[in-house]
N, C-alpha and C positions, 0 to 999 in steps of 0.2 A: 567674673569679677576681673580676670587680667585686663580685657578689653574696656573698661570702665577705668581702671587706674590708669591706662597707656592714653586712654582720651582725656581724662581729666589732666595729668599731666603735659601731654601734648598741648592742650588748651591751655593751660598756664602759662607755656612759654610761647605759644603763638599770640596770646595776648597782650602779653609783655610789649610786643611792639607797636601798640596802638598809639601810645602818648609818648614815645621813646625821647629822652632826653639825652644828652653826652657828656660826659665830664672825662678829666684826662688830660693827657697831652696827645692826643690821637690827630691825624690831619686828614681823616674823612670829610669830604665837601659836605655842609648841611642838607642840602637837598637828598642825601641818600639816606639820611634818619629819616625824613618825612617819605621817601617812596618804601622804606622798609617797614614804616608803621601804615602804610596805605595797604601796602601787600597784605599785613598780617590782619588788619580789620576786615577786608574782604574776605581771606580766606576764613576767619572767624564767623563772619556773618552767613557763609556758607556751607558751614560744616554741618549743620543739620539736615541737609537734604541729600540725596542718592547722588543728583548732578552737582551739588557743591563739592562734594568728597571725589569726584571725577574730573575736576578743575586742575588742568596743569599746573596753574598758576597756585595751586596748594602747596605744592611742591617746589615751586619755583623760588620759596623763601629758607631752602633746606640746602645747606651747603652738600657738594657731590661725597665729602669725606667726613658727613656726619655721623657718629656715632657716640649712641648714649644709653647705658645700661643695657649692652646689648641691640638695642633698636638701631640698624642704621637705615639710610635712606629707602632700600629697598624693602624691607621688614615695613616700612611705614607706608610705602606705596601699595603693598599687599593687603594691609590692615585696612588702607582707606577703602581699595575695592570690595573686600570683601563685607564692610561695613556698608559701601553704596548697594550692595546687593541685597544684604538684608534689609535695607531699609525700602527699597523698589518695592516691596510687597507690604509695608506697614507705613505709609507715610505721613499718618498721624502719632508715629512712634517719637518721643524726642531721642536723642542720639545721648547725649550726656547735659548736665546740668550748666548753663551758660555762665561765665563769669565774668567779674570786670577788675578792670586793674588799676590800682594805685600806686603812687611813688616810683614809677618805672625812671632806670636810670642805666646808660651804657658807657663803663668806666673803660676807657683804653689807656695801656703804657704809653709810656713816650716814645716807645720804639715796637714794633712788631704790629700783627695782624689780631691778634687773639685778644677781645675784649670779654667783659664780664657784663652781662646783661641780669640786673635785680628789680625786684618789683614784689607787690604784694596782690595776690587775685581774691576775690571774694565771689563767693556762688550767689548766685538770685534764688537760691531755696529759702524756705522760712526760717531756717539755723542760722543764716548767714556765717558761714565758717571761712575763714580768712588762712591765706597760707604765705608765707613769703617765700621765695624761691630766689635763686642765683643759678643762671645758665651761661654756658660760652657761647657767643657769638665769633665770626671771622670777618673781617673786612676784606674784602678779595674782589676782584673784576671791576670794581667801583661801587659795591654793595655790601650791606649787611646780611649775613645767612646765619642760620643756626648752624653750630658746629658739634654741640654735644663734649660732655666730658670724656670721650675718646677711651670711655672703659667697655669691655665686651661682656661685663656683667654687674 
């Protein structure tokens, strides 16, 4: 169950980049938003396969300083590797319900590089569960990346 919750939460965070829009006073170039969205879209499209979970690009959208509820970048990489290993023997098994995003917005302060990324995710199961979310992203080295809430639990 813990892995399902982690994967669903991560999916919600990753889906958020698909259609990202930006508000606020940040000075990030518009093409960085498109790159961010394309990278997340590609990562999501490949998360249900063992090969997709092993792609370096999946972690390229996560900042080196990422920390969210105790998960850091290294733990995320370890979970992806474990999931890839378990999927390699069961290729017909779905990793988690796929989700779609609506109302995505990146809101940045007038100064600083930590922004808020918000949206609503809806799973594609029959019950069409929706959940709104907000997660911190960082604009650093010319790109947006997941930053997390910086909390260890």
